[in-house]
C-alpha positions as CSV (number, residue, x, y, z in Angstrom):
1,X,53.6,-119.2,237.7
2,X,51.8,-122.4,238.4
3,X,49.1,-121.1,240.7
4,X,46.4,-121.2,238.1
5,X,45.3,-123.3,235.2
6,X,42.9,-121.6,232.8
7,X,40.2,-123.4,230.8
8,X,40.0,-122.9,227.0
9,X,36.4,-121.9,227.3
10,X,34.7,-118.9,228.9
11,X,35.6,-118.4,232.6
12,X,35.8,-116.0,235.5
13,X,38.8,-114.9,237.5
14,X,37.2,-114.7,240.9
15,X,38.6,-112.5,243.7
16,X,41.2,-110.5,241.9
17,X,42.8,-107.2,242.9
18,X,42.5,-104.4,240.4
19,X,43.4,-100.6,240.4
20,X,40.2,-98.7,240.7
21,X,41.2,-96.2,238.0
22,X,41.5,-99.0,235.5
23,X,37.8,-99.7,236.1
24,X,37.0,-96.0,235.8
25,X,36.5,-95.7,239.6
26,X,38.1,-93.5,242.2
27,X,40.3,-95.0,245.0
28,X,43.2,-97.3,245.1
29,X,42.9,-101.1,244.8
30,X,39.6,-102.9,244.7
31,X,38.5,-106.6,244.7
32,X,36.4,-107.8,241.9
33,X,35.7,-110.7,239.5
34,X,36.7,-110.6,235.8
35,X,34.8,-112.6,233.3
36,X,36.5,-113.6,230.0
37,X,34.4,-114.6,227.0
38,X,35.6,-115.2,223.4
39,X,38.9,-113.5,224.3
40,X,37.4,-110.3,225.7
41,X,36.5,-108.9,229.2
42,X,32.9,-109.9,230.1
43,X,30.6,-110.0,233.1
44,X,31.3,-113.0,235.3
45,X,30.6,-116.1,233.3
46,X,31.4,-119.9,233.1
47,X,33.9,-121.7,235.3
48,X,35.0,-119.7,238.3
49,X,38.7,-119.7,239.2
50,X,39.6,-118.6,242.7
51,X,42.5,-116.1,242.5
52,X,43.2,-115.4,246.1
53,X,43.4,-111.6,245.6
54,X,46.0,-111.8,242.8
55,X,46.8,-108.4,241.3
56,X,45.6,-108.0,237.7
57,X,46.7,-105.2,235.3
58,X,46.0,-104.5,231.7
59,X,48.8,-105.2,229.2
60,X,51.3,-102.4,228.9
61,X,51.8,-99.7,226.2
62,X,55.5,-98.7,225.7
63,X,55.2,-95.3,224.0
64,X,58.9,-94.3,223.6
65,X,61.5,-96.9,222.6
66,X,64.4,-97.2,220.1
67,X,64.1,-100.7,218.6
68,X,66.7,-99.8,215.9
69,X,69.4,-99.1,218.5
70,X,68.6,-102.0,220.9
71,X,71.3,-104.4,221.9
72,X,74.2,-102.8,220.0
73,X,76.2,-102.4,223.2
74,X,78.5,-105.4,222.6
75,X,80.0,-103.5,219.6
76,X,79.2,-99.9,220.6
77,X,80.3,-99.2,224.1
78,X,79.8,-95.8,225.8
79,X,83.3,-94.9,226.9
80,X,82.3,-92.6,229.8
81,X,78.5,-93.1,230.2
82,X,77.8,-89.6,229.0
83,X,75.2,-88.3,226.5
84,X,77.9,-87.2,224.1
85,X,79.7,-90.6,224.4
86,X,76.4,-92.3,223.6
87,X,75.6,-90.1,220.6
88,X,79.0,-90.4,219.0
89,X,79.2,-94.1,219.4
90,X,75.7,-94.7,218.0
91,X,76.4,-92.6,215.0
92,X,79.6,-94.6,214.4
93,X,77.7,-97.8,214.6
94,X,75.3,-96.8,211.9
95,X,77.7,-98.3,209.5
96,X,76.6,-101.7,210.7
97,X,72.9,-101.0,210.4
98,X,72.0,-103.2,207.5
99,X,68.4,-104.5,207.1
100,X,69.4,-107.9,208.6
101,X,71.1,-106.2,211.5
102,X,68.2,-103.9,212.4
103,X,65.6,-106.7,211.8
104,X,67.4,-109.2,214.1
105,X,67.9,-106.8,217.0
106,X,64.4,-105.2,216.7
107,X,62.7,-108.5,216.6
108,X,64.6,-109.6,219.6
109,X,63.4,-106.6,221.5
110,X,59.8,-107.1,220.4
111,X,59.9,-110.8,221.5
112,X,61.1,-109.7,224.9
113,X,58.4,-107.0,225.2
114,X,55.7,-109.5,224.2
115,X,56.9,-112.1,226.8
116,X,56.9,-109.4,229.5
117,X,53.3,-108.3,228.8
118,X,53.5,-105.3,226.4
119,X,50.8,-105.1,223.7
120,X,51.8,-101.9,221.9
121,X,55.1,-100.1,221.1
122,X,56.0,-96.7,219.6
123,X,59.6,-96.8,218.4
124,X,61.8,-94.0,217.2
125,X,64.0,-94.7,214.1
126,X,67.2,-92.9,213.3
127,X,66.3,-91.5,209.9
128,X,69.1,-89.2,208.7
129,X,71.9,-89.9,206.2
130,X,69.7,-92.3,204.2
131,X,69.0,-94.6,207.2
132,X,65.2,-94.1,206.7
133,X,65.5,-96.1,203.5
134,X,66.9,-99.1,205.5
135,X,65.1,-99.1,208.8
136,X,61.6,-98.1,207.9
137,X,60.9,-101.0,205.5
138,X,62.3,-103.4,208.1
139,X,60.1,-102.1,210.9
140,X,57.1,-102.0,208.6
141,X,57.7,-105.7,207.9
142,X,58.0,-106.4,211.6
143,X,54.7,-104.5,212.1
144,X,53.0,-106.9,209.8
145,X,54.6,-109.9,211.3
146,X,53.6,-109.0,214.8
147,X,50.1,-107.8,213.9
148,X,47.6,-109.1,216.5
149,X,50.2,-109.5,219.1
150,X,52.1,-106.2,219.2
151,X,50.8,-103.0,217.7
152,X,53.9,-101.2,216.3
153,X,54.1,-97.5,215.5
154,X,57.2,-95.8,214.0
155,X,58.5,-92.3,214.5
156,X,61.2,-90.6,212.5
157,X,64.2,-89.4,214.6
158,X,66.2,-86.5,213.2
159,X,68.1,-83.6,214.8
160,X,66.4,-80.2,214.6
161,X,69.4,-79.2,212.4
162,X,68.4,-82.1,210.0
163,X,65.4,-80.0,209.0
164,X,67.7,-78.1,206.6
165,X,69.0,-81.3,204.9
166,X,67.8,-82.1,201.3
167,X,66.5,-85.5,202.5
168,X,64.1,-84.0,205.0
169,X,61.0,-84.0,202.8
170,X,61.8,-87.5,201.7
171,X,61.9,-88.6,205.3
172,X,58.5,-86.9,205.9
173,X,57.1,-88.7,202.8
174,X,58.5,-92.0,204.2
175,X,56.7,-91.4,207.5
176,X,53.4,-90.6,205.7
177,X,53.7,-93.7,203.5
178,X,54.1,-95.9,206.6
179,X,51.4,-94.2,208.6
180,X,54.0,-93.1,211.1
181,X,54.7,-90.1,213.3
182,X,57.0,-87.1,212.5
183,X,59.7,-86.8,215.1
184,X,62.6,-84.5,215.9
185,X,65.2,-83.9,218.6
186,X,64.9,-80.3,219.8
187,X,67.8,-78.4,221.5
188,X,68.9,-74.8,221.4
189,X,70.1,-73.8,218.0
190,X,69.8,-70.5,216.0
191,X,66.5,-70.2,214.2
192,X,64.9,-73.0,216.2
193,X,61.5,-71.3,216.1
194,X,61.7,-71.2,212.3
195,X,62.6,-74.9,212.3
196,X,59.8,-75.8,214.6
197,X,57.2,-73.9,212.7
198,X,58.4,-75.5,209.4
199,X,58.3,-78.9,211.0
200,X,54.8,-78.4,212.3
201,X,53.7,-77.1,208.9
202,X,55.1,-80.3,207.3
203,X,53.2,-82.5,209.8
204,X,50.0,-80.6,209.0
205,X,50.6,-81.0,205.3
206,X,51.0,-84.7,205.5
207,X,48.4,-85.2,208.3
208,X,50.9,-86.5,210.8
209,X,51.2,-86.3,214.6
210,X,54.4,-85.0,216.2
211,X,56.9,-86.5,218.7
212,X,59.9,-84.6,220.1
213,X,62.9,-85.5,222.2
214,X,63.0,-82.3,224.2
215,X,65.6,-80.7,226.5
216,X,67.4,-84.0,227.4
217,X,69.8,-82.0,229.5
218,X,70.1,-80.5,233.0
219,X,71.2,-77.1,231.5
220,X,68.5,-74.8,232.8
221,X,68.9,-72.5,229.8
222,X,67.5,-75.2,227.5
223,X,63.9,-74.2,227.0
224,X,62.9,-75.8,223.7
225,X,59.8,-77.4,225.4
226,X,58.5,-73.9,226.1
227,X,59.1,-72.9,222.4
228,X,57.4,-76.0,221.1
229,X,54.3,-75.2,223.2
230,X,54.4,-71.6,221.9
231,X,54.7,-72.8,218.3
232,X,51.8,-75.2,218.7
233,X,49.6,-72.4,220.2
234,X,50.7,-70.0,217.5
235,X,49.9,-72.4,214.6
236,X,46.8,-73.9,216.1
237,X,48.2,-77.4,215.3
238,X,45.6,-79.8,216.6
239,X,47.0,-83.3,216.0
240,X,48.6,-85.1,219.0
241,X,52.0,-83.9,220.1
242,X,54.2,-86.0,222.4
243,X,57.3,-84.5,224.1
244,X,59.8,-86.8,225.8
245,X,62.5,-86.3,228.5
246,X,62.1,-82.5,229.4
247,X,64.9,-82.9,231.9
248,X,66.0,-79.3,232.1
249,X,62.7,-78.4,233.9
250,X,64.1,-80.1,237.0
251,X,67.0,-77.6,237.1
252,X,65.2,-74.4,236.2
253,X,63.9,-71.8,238.5
254,X,60.7,-73.1,240.0
255,X,58.5,-70.2,238.8
256,X,59.9,-70.4,235.3
257,X,59.4,-74.1,235.1
258,X,55.9,-74.0,236.3
259,X,55.0,-71.2,233.9
260,X,56.4,-73.3,231.1
261,X,54.1,-76.2,232.2
262,X,51.1,-73.8,232.1
263,X,52.0,-73.2,228.4
264,X,52.4,-77.0,227.9
265,X,48.9,-77.6,229.4
266,X,47.4,-74.8,227.3
267,X,48.9,-76.2,224.1
268,X,47.6,-79.7,224.9
269,X,51.0,-81.3,224.7
270,X,51.4,-84.9,226.0
271,X,54.6,-85.9,228.0
272,X,56.5,-89.1,228.3
273,X,59.1,-89.5,231.1
274,X,62.0,-91.9,230.6
275,X,63.3,-92.3,234.1
276,X,65.8,-95.1,233.6
277,X,67.7,-93.6,230.7
278,X,67.7,-90.1,232.3
279,X,69.0,-91.5,235.6
280,X,71.8,-93.3,233.7
281,X,72.9,-90.3,231.6
282,X,72.1,-87.1,233.4
283,X,74.5,-85.5,235.9
284,X,77.2,-88.0,235.1
285,X,80.7,-86.7,235.7
286,X,84.0,-88.6,236.2
287,X,84.9,-89.2,239.8
288,X,81.8,-87.4,241.1
289,X,78.6,-88.7,242.6
290,X,75.5,-87.6,240.7
291,X,73.4,-85.0,242.6
292,X,70.1,-85.1,240.6
293,X,67.8,-87.8,239.1
294,X,67.2,-86.2,235.7
295,X,63.4,-87.0,235.9
296,X,61.1,-84.3,234.7
297,X,58.3,-82.7,236.7
298,X,55.7,-85.4,236.4
299,X,53.6,-84.5,239.5
300,X,53.3,-80.8,238.5
301,X,52.4,-81.9,234.9
302,X,49.7,-84.2,236.1
303,X,48.3,-81.6,238.4
304,X,47.8,-79.4,235.4
305,X,45.9,-82.0,233.5
306,X,48.8,-82.8,231.2
307,X,48.8,-86.4,230.0
308,X,51.9,-88.2,231.4
309,X,53.2,-91.6,230.4
310,X,56.4,-93.5,231.2
311,X,58.3,-95.7,228.8
312,X,61.4,-97.9,228.4
313,X,63.4,-95.7,226.1
314,X,66.8,-97.3,225.1
315,X,67.7,-100.9,225.7
316,X,71.3,-102.2,225.9
317,X,72.8,-99.5,223.8
318,X,75.2,-96.5,224.6
319,X,72.3,-94.4,225.8
320,X,71.2,-97.0,228.4
321,X,73.3,-100.0,229.0
322,X,70.6,-102.1,230.6
323,X,66.9,-102.9,230.3
324,X,64.8,-105.6,228.7
325,X,61.7,-103.9,227.3
326,X,59.9,-104.9,230.6
327,X,57.3,-102.3,231.6
328,X,57.1,-103.8,235.1
329,X,60.7,-102.8,235.5
330,X,59.9,-99.3,234.2
331,X,57.0,-99.1,236.6
332,X,59.0,-100.1,239.6
333,X,61.9,-97.8,238.7
334,X,59.6,-94.8,237.9
335,X,57.8,-95.3,241.2
336,X,61.1,-95.1,243.1
337,X,62.8,-92.4,241.1
338,X,59.8,-90.0,240.7
339,X,58.1,-90.9,244.1
340,X,54.9,-92.0,242.5
341,X,54.1,-93.8,245.8
342,X,52.4,-91.7,248.5
343,X,50.8,-89.9,245.6
344,X,47.7,-90.2,243.4
345,X,46.5,-93.8,243.2
346,X,46.0,-93.7,239.4
347,X,49.6,-93.5,238.3
348,X,49.3,-97.0,236.9
349,X,47.3,-95.5,234.0
350,X,50.5,-93.9,232.8
351,X,51.8,-97.3,231.8
352,X,48.8,-98.5,229.8
353,X,45.7,-96.5,229.1
354,X,47.3,-93.0,229.0
355,X,50.0,-93.9,226.5
356,X,47.5,-95.8,224.5
357,X,45.4,-92.7,224.2
358,X,48.3,-90.5,223.4
359,X,49.5,-92.7,220.6
360,X,46.1,-93.6,219.2
361,X,46.4,-97.3,220.1
362,X,43.3,-99.3,221.1
363,X,42.2,-98.7,224.7
364,X,44.1,-100.7,227.3
365,X,41.8,-101.4,230.1
366,X,39.7,-104.0,232.0
367,X,36.2,-102.8,231.0
368,X,33.6,-105.1,229.5
369,X,34.3,-105.5,225.8
370,X,38.1,-104.8,226.1
371,X,40.5,-107.4,224.8
372,X,41.4,-109.8,227.6
373,X,45.1,-108.8,227.4
374,X,46.1,-109.0,231.0
375,X,48.9,-109.6,233.4
376,X,48.3,-111.7,236.5
377,X,50.7,-111.5,239.5
378,X,51.0,-113.5,242.7
379,X,51.3,-110.1,244.4
380,X,48.1,-109.0,246.1
381,X,48.9,-105.4,246.7
382,X,51.3,-102.6,245.6
383,X,53.9,-103.4,248.3
384,X,54.1,-107.0,247.3
385,X,54.2,-105.9,243.6
386,X,57.0,-103.4,244.0
387,X,59.1,-105.6,246.3
388,X,59.8,-108.3,243.7
389,X,60.5,-108.2,240.0
390,X,57.4,-110.4,239.3
391,X,59.3,-112.8,237.1
392,X,56.5,-115.4,237.6
393,X,53.8,-113.3,236.1
394,X,51.2,-114.8,233.8
395,X,50.5,-112.9,230.6
396,X,47.1,-113.4,228.9
397,X,46.4,-112.4,225.3
398,X,42.9,-112.8,224.2
399,X,42.2,-114.6,227.4
400,X,44.8,-117.3,227.1
401,X,48.3,-117.6,228.7
402,X,51.2,-117.1,226.3
403,X,54.6,-118.7,226.3
404,X,56.8,-116.3,228.2
405,X,60.1,-117.8,227.2
406,X,62.6,-114.9,226.6
407,X,65.0,-115.0,223.7
408,X,68.6,-115.8,224.5
409,X,71.3,-113.2,224.1
410,X,73.4,-115.8,222.2
411,X,71.0,-115.4,219.3
412,X,72.6,-112.0,218.7
413,X,76.2,-113.2,218.8
414,X,76.7,-113.5,215.0
415,X,76.0,-109.7,214.8
416,X,79.1,-109.0,216.9
417,X,81.7,-111.3,215.3
418,X,85.0,-109.6,215.2
419,X,84.0,-107.1,217.8
420,X,86.9,-106.6,220.3
């Protein structure tokens, strides 16, 4: 984007368009001026730069990703686009997940996210069968490398049946040693309540927050979200709990689903919806057009005061064959899939300030004193914003425009040598 040139010193972006909710106000879009002093938001100051109504948003927070899986698709195809096809082929590819392999792909994804305007990422890391000993040190090193540009937070990813494995407590200690989050995939298995209670007890013992992949299916009998809420209420667990996917709610009886959401609200659970991956995997059957979107009940959640975020999820792997860690794409797709338009005007918060709050990242906003980590678009309103991919956006970090050059896919070619 060549429509502005920013001075190195203090300055004011004059006549910009900003979502009212980002300023702590009611309403939709408002016109304002944004001062920037010493890399932070300030009252109008210094040289004034006329912006012509350009839309300005705070930098994004991507609270559910899989950096360890990213970009394995060239050697780990999903044969039929199904969830089981994805799961089996990712597990088979674990044999290739050396430290160099994970580091190269994860760093590629982080570079992409940074160029697109993301300032913080929570990533799940496959941690069973000894993989925690490989991936966690790699991501911790990347966390240090990207400090000051990308805040990185790691979550263990194990199956609920993995709770019974001898390595479970070693995984929990690894999470604690890296100041991470204790994660699990929940699905209907015998003794699930016992597993969840034990998992919650482990989190409390180590002072950890929890993050669940929950009911990633359209099977209406899958109600592990309900059980998680009941277990949190039963134990009084008071650290943050984030639940992702929750797809089965969309196929359940309306009264039952809403009753579950009442429990979720009572338990204080936070929710992240992953619309692109769910649209890709759910209701996929050979030679049959999908009937449902797979998105969870975000409007009903928000109406109950449940914190709702949206995130990228998988990137170019068997669970989602596309994506580029671009939260603008996530925002555009979520708006279409979940009908966020013609709705509350503050859904934009679900892509920055709300996930920041859920994960414990620094506040992502445009208030005086906040870091001047902004995205500037030629779009002047929501229609213009959602009608184009905004490839010409300007990303400011600490008040200065960054180089938005994206890494080339050819950089990953050496990882796939010998792949058919």
